[in-house]
N, C-alpha and C positions, 0 to 999 in steps of 0.2 A: 592775309590776301583771303577773301571770301570766297569759298565754292560750292555750288548747292551740294548737296548732299547724290542728288540725282545725276548729277556731272561724275562725281567720283565714281556712283557706282558703275556706270558706264564705261569708264577709263578700265575700271577692274574686269569688262567682259571682253577688252579686247585681244582679238589671237595675238596680235604681234607687239605688242607691250608685255618686257618684262616685268616683273614684281621689282627689278633694282632701278628700273626707269619710271615706273607710278612713284615709288618713293622720292627720289630726286626731284620731278613735276610738280610734289605736292607736299614737302618738307614742311612747309607755312602753315598747313591748313588741319594738321592732326592736333587734337584735343590735348590739352597738357594734364599728364595725369600727378603729377605731385602737388598734392591734397594741401600741403604746407604753402607753399607758392600759390595755388588758386585761391585760399581764403585771404592771401595778403593782400594780392591783388584786389579783391572784393574789398575788404576792407578799407583800404588805400583810395580805392573808386568810390565807395561809400561817403565817407566823411566823416560816420559816425563813430561816436567811442564804443569801445569794446562793454564797458560796462552799462550803456544806454541799450546796447544790440541784446545783453541778457535779460536785461528789465522789461524791455518792449516784446522779447521773443519769449519769454516766459519759459526758462530752460535754467539750469543751475549751472551755477558757476565754472565747477569742475568739469563737469559734462561739457561746457564749451569751447573751454581750452582745450580739453581732451580730442575733439574735434578738429581745433584750428589746428594740433600738432600731429592729425592723422594716428592719433591711440584709437579714437572710438568709431563706429561707421555710423552715422547718425539714420533714425529711420525717415522717409521720405516726406512725413508729416514734419519733423525735426529741422530739417533741411528749410522746407517752406516756410516756417516760422521765422525762422533766422533771415530769409531773404524778406519776408513782411518788414521784420523790424532795420535790413539795410536799406531798404527805400533805393535798388537801382535795378536797372532795365531787367523786365523777367527772361530776356536772351540769358544773361548770367545763370539765373537760376535752372533755367534748362541745361545749361552746361556742367549744374552742380549734379542736378540729378544724375546726367549720362554718366559723368565721374563717379559716383556711387553706384551707377548699376540700376536705378531707379527709372521708373517709367517715365518721359517726359509730360508734363500736364497736355493735356488735349482735350481742345474747345468742344469734342462733340460727347463729352462724358462731364454731366452735368456738374458734378463737385468741382471735378478741375475747372470748367468753364466759369466758376462764381469765384475760385482763387485768381485766375487768369483776372476777370474782371474788377476785384480787390486790390490786387498788384497793379495793374493798368491805371486805376485811383486813386493810389496811395493809402489804401486804407489801413487801419492800426490793425493789428491782432483783435481785438475785439470786435471791431467792426467788420471785419472777417466772419469772425465765428457767429457775428449775430446773420450776417446775412446766409453761411449755411446751414443755421437753425430754422430761419425762415422758409429757408425751403426745403426742409428734413433730409441732410446731409451731416454725412458725421463730423462732428468737429474736431480742428485741430489739436486741441487740447487734451483729447482722451489718448492721443500717439503716447 
C-alpha cells in the first residue's frame, strides 16, 4: 500500500491516535530494513547477472557481495553506481539511499539532477560520468 509521506506525518500529529493504532493502520508502508532482502528483491527485479552489475558498476567483486550480505555500508555514490548497472526504476534507488541513511537524490541539486536524468534515460556509468564531467560535477568513480 502506497501512502504519501505527508499523510503519514499528518497522522502522527493527530492528538487522539495512539502509536499502536498508527502502526496497525500503516503496517504495510514501512520500509523493509533487511539489507539482504532488499538487494535480493532489487536483483530479481532487474534480471541483470551479478557479474554484469559488478562490471558495469565498476566495483570490486568482494565489496559487492559484502554489500549484498549486509557486511559493508556502501557510500552514496557506490549505491548509485550499482543502480545504474541494475537499470531499474529510480524509486528503488531512492529506497536504497534511505535504507543506508543517505540523502535521496534531489532534482534541485545539479549533480543529483544529472544522475536522475541519466538513470531515467538508461545511461551507462560511462555516459553518466561524461554528463557529470561536461557539467563540472564530481564524478561517481571518484568515490
